[in-house]
N, C-alpha and C positions, 0 to 999 in steps of 0.2 A: 192642504189639510192642516198644517201647522197654524196657518192664519185663522182657520175656522175654530181650531181649539182655543186659540187666544181669545177670540171673540166670545166663545162659549164661557170661558173662565171669567172674563171681564163682565159678561152679562150676568153670570151667577153671583159675582161679588156685588154688583149694583143691585140686583134683586134682593140679596140678603140684607144689604144696608137699608134698602127701602122698606123691607118687611120689618126690620127691627125698629125703625123710626116710629114713634108714637104719633098718631094724628093730633092728639091734644093731651097734654099732661096737666099743666096748670098755667093760668095767665094771671099775673099779679106781681106784687113787689114784696120781697122779704128783706128785713133789716135785722142785724144781730151782731154776734161776736164770733170771731174766728181765732183758733189757736193753730200754731204751726209757723209758717212763714209766708206772708207777714202775719203777726198776731195783733189783733185789734178789731176794727170795725169791718163789717162786710155788708154789701148791698147787692142783692140779686134781683134782676129783672127777668121774670119768667115770661116766655113768649110762645107757649104751647110746646112745640117740639124742639125748642132751644132756649137758651138763657144767656144773659150777659152778667158776669159777676165782677164786682169792683171791690178790692180789698185794700185797706190802708192800716198800717200799724208798724210795730217794731219788727225788725228782721234779723236773722242770724247769719246771713251771707256776708261774712267778714273775714274768713280765715285764709284769704288769698296770700300766697307767698310773695306776690308782687307788692304787697303792703310794705314788707321789709325793704324791698329794692327802692321803693319810692322814698322811704325814710332815709336810706343811705344816700340817695341822690340829693335830697334836701340838706342833709348834714354836710355833704361835700360842698354844696353851693354856699353854705353859711359859714365857711371857715373864717375865724377872726382875722387871720393874716394869710396872704397867699402862700407863704412858706410853711404854714402849719401842716402837721400830719394828722389825719383822722385816726385816732387810736382805737376808739370804741364807740359804737352807736347802738341804739335800740329803737325799735319801732313797735308801737302797740296802739290799740284803739282805746279811746277814752271810756270812762265808766258810763258816760251818757249813752242812751239808746240810739242805735241806727234806725232809720225809718225807711219804709218801703211802700210803693204803690204798685198795684197789680191790676191789670185788665185781662179778663179771660172770656172767650166765647165758648159756650158749652152746648154741643148737640146732645139732646136728651133722648135716650133710647127706651125701648119698650119696658113697661113696668112688670113687676113680679110680686108674688106673695111669699112670706116666710111663715109657713104653717097657717095659723088663723089670722096673722097680721097682714094687712094690705097697705098699699101706698108707697111701695118701694120702686125706685128706678135707678138705673146707672147712667153715667154720663162720661163724656170725654171733655177735655178743655184745651184750648189753644189761645195763646196770647203773649203778653209781654210784661216785664217787671223792671222797675228801676229802684235801686237802693242807694241810700246816702249815709255816710258817716264821717267822722273827723278822726284823723290819725295823728297821734302825738309822737314826736321823736325827740330823743335826747342824744347828745354827742359830747365826747371828750376829745380834746386835741392836745398834742404836745408842740412846744414852740422852742426853737433854739435860743439859748442865751447869747450874750455878746462873745462868749468864748467858743461858740459852736456846739455846746452841749445841749442835748434834748431834755426838756423838763416834762416828764410824763404827766398827763392830765393837768396841764397848766391852764387850759381854758375849757369852759363848759358853755354849751348853748342848747336851747330846746325850741321847739316850734310846733305848728300844726299844719297838716296837709289834708285837704278835702279828698274824700274817696267816693267815687260814683261807680256803681256796677249796673250795667244794663244788659238785657238779653231776653230771649224767648222763654216762655213757660209752657209746659205740657202737663196734663194731669188726667187721672182716671179715678172715678169715685162712685159712691153709692149714696143716695139721698132718700130719706124717709119723710114724706109729707103726710101729716096727721089730719088732714082735712076730712078724711073718711070718718074720723072719730069726733068731728066738730071741735078740733083743737087747732088753733092758728099757729102751729109750730112746724118747722122743718129742721131735721137733723141730718148732717152730712159727714162722711168720712172720705178722704181721698189721699192719693199719693201724687205728689207733684215733683217735677224736675225742672231745674233752672239752669240754663246754659249761659255762663258769663262770657260775653263777647266784647265787652268794654268794661274794664281796661285789660282784660286777659288777651294777649295777642293770639294765642292758640285756642282759647276757649277752655272753660273749666265747668264741669257738670256736677250739680249738687242734687240730691234727692232728699225729700223730707215728707213725713206724714202730717196730715192736717185734719182738723175737725172744726165743725161750725154748728151753731144753733141760731135759727132765724125766727123772728116773729113775722108772720104773714099779715101785713097790715091791711090788706084788702079783705081779710076774713074777719076783722074785728067788728 
């Protein structure tokens, strides 16, 4: 009996998923701008009941606590003399923008209307993201003089460390395709989550809201 119940539940879930999937939404290409993470250019390849979205631009995934640990490690490795003592160090990202590249596969689910407005549908997204930035560190060291006294902040050094964050991405969102109104534009809002698995040994999860506007070039 328990096995039958499991099969009934599984069958119901599969039926619901199949019922929600749209036979055909839109087939074509959209290119435009995306805000959130990453913020920049977006390319979406619509394939009926699914889409592939590629996003490239600046990213905000940089507040990792491991950035400071990498800076400390670099400062220790760069001691001017083996007997130097690391007195103080700082680690921070440069004013230059971090960059990110995101690939997401999106199953598109059944459309709906908002009052008299049509052309809405919601979607899920599964994919990956890689982010790159440059970490600047500064360090001060003390060094003993010939009499064995320590001279605080006797030496100063700085340098850069490359930082790469890689991990899976998931999202849920709503898109409004205005082709019903003969307008070659698509607007989307979604919430995405990024799990940093490199270089976070235990993983760190970030959530951020996103928005995009695309020109549907096949409709021009």
